[in-house]
C-alpha angles and dihedrals in degrees: 000000000000098000105146110126111145093074124163134177126212137172119244115232099188110021111076118198142161135201095227095065091155094062089092088059090055091049090050089050093051092050099044095048091052094243094131093053093043093054094046090047101046105029112072111189106131128053090203128022103227098177108320130064123207091257090057090061096041095049092039090064093043093046091049089060093043089052092057100270116147101187141027093260090063088075086079090067090054090046094055094046107096093190091054090051092049090049089060095038091243131142089203141339130219115281121234093264092052091046090053090049089051090056090052092056092069122105124181094273094051092045090052089049090054093053090046091053091051092047093049087055089045091058089053090055091048090053090066092062125097122265093260089064090070097053095106137347119215111204117193130189131193141150127230135188118247106197126205134186091208121109103197104055110126113236097021116133142164116277129216092272096047096263116144115219140056135322108220122195118221124197112184143172107244093201092070102010090241119156105233097180131012114188123183117216137175116278096249098051121115115265094242098045110134093002095121092059091050092046088055092049092048090049092053091046094051094045092049087052091054106257109160097207133023129201126192119207134182144142127262093289092059101054090118094192092179090065102038096094091051093049092045090053090050091057096252118146115218135189114186131169114246128208117255095242122177095255096054092041088055090052091049091049091052096052116116120252090247090061092067124084122192112249115230112192116208119243114272093226136022111232108230095187136027111320114250127219114263114252121245113280099236093180092054091049093054092048092053096043094051095044096241121164108267130192115206123186109230104174145343130213136177135213138160142212136174116268132181117197114223096251095044125092093202129062114235136190122274113198114197127202115202118202119196106207124189112217109210138175116200108315093337124097108217105183145315121263124201119211126184129208119190131204122192116207143158091215102110099174108048115094115260092242091054090050088055091049091047091052092046091053088068087075087079086077087070087065090053091049090050091051092049092048102041106015102040092020089215090153097054090117098218097167132065110242138059096246096040091053088046089053090050090051091054094047094044092047086056087075089064091043091055088053090054092046092051090054093047093049096052105119120245116195148114129026091330095056094118092051093044091052091052091049091049092053092045092054091046091054096043120122113245095248092051090050092052093052092045101044113009112028093058115129114243140173114235118220119181119197129175093277108011142058107210123197110200109196112227100190137042129232131168092259097054094102090053091049092052093045090051092048092051091050094049093053088071129061118281113253122211 
């Protein structure tokens, strides 16, 4: 079917186009949400703006990633593209060296001001959502390793697994997968270091926005027992993983048989058509044939008992998940192994199984971390100090945040409300690469008139109608 052979290339002399035809949509989004004004107002880096403002640098780094750039040096391609500059109404943009120098100008106060400016804008976007959006905010926290092959980056250190680099902390809103706070730390710091402060900031942010309930979640490193009484008194629900220490394992072993309830996990997907037969598990077959050690989950059960951490003045609820694992070798079953997983919570009414499911939902944050690391490449560490790389992480993560804001601001109304809601959720859940190809990396002809910049789309994709609907909506004022 691929028969084209007489192929020629030529250079257009009149028609002016660019591959990142959706970059105008991102600029419109940044302007209409007030992000440009917020950054210029709150972030004080330059004494004189000749010629760049702070927002030019911040958005320049985010737009480079949204335009398909994977590193700081790719800004040079944007800088030499006259059509790209005209699309943004710019005479020029900062080059990669200047962008790196801008990152180095940040101290802790300025970096905090930048995150505050983004979060103030974020609250404005949230205010446009329906009342049901503010039912409950789920705030997750986790650390991740950002490796580097460099040897001269200030603040880098060796992590617990031998990785050289940094250990950023991410605090995010699970409802929309938005990164609320990104904090760069040395590679050998504990995963939960500084998490309590960021939890408190996220709590204040969500309550100022109007969320009626707030839930904190984290793995065993984020239990934060020294702060649980304070959060409980403030009306915050928390569900944290708890280490399987000898004392709680002994209590779980001593529980009566009647205390345990079998755990039935819901199906991952609802089959809309006729169910199909499962394919042969090739991996399982190889493991059995070669006599490798194999762990097979046989059953799960849940129970609960009161538990008061040493530093707490109030007893809380410890939900325990018991996994019965069959240890096999080849076709032979060797023995059964019991493993316990504990979840500490101040929720005393929700069923134990639902507490387990709620805690397991936090694993979705791993997908966000993966997108920030490998999709956005926000943790590429292109600069040479701890704070400058932290500043780059925040500005690069803004590319993902703009994606989330675009999804949240898609209008839902009229006879197509059900369809629009489904499209809104689909865009919100999109991987970053899929979002770029659907909404940003769309070829367009650029036409500049005396008062307008017109992007004429030159190719079709299934999301074109959503793009145009979002652009029309953003051209008007945002309504809360």
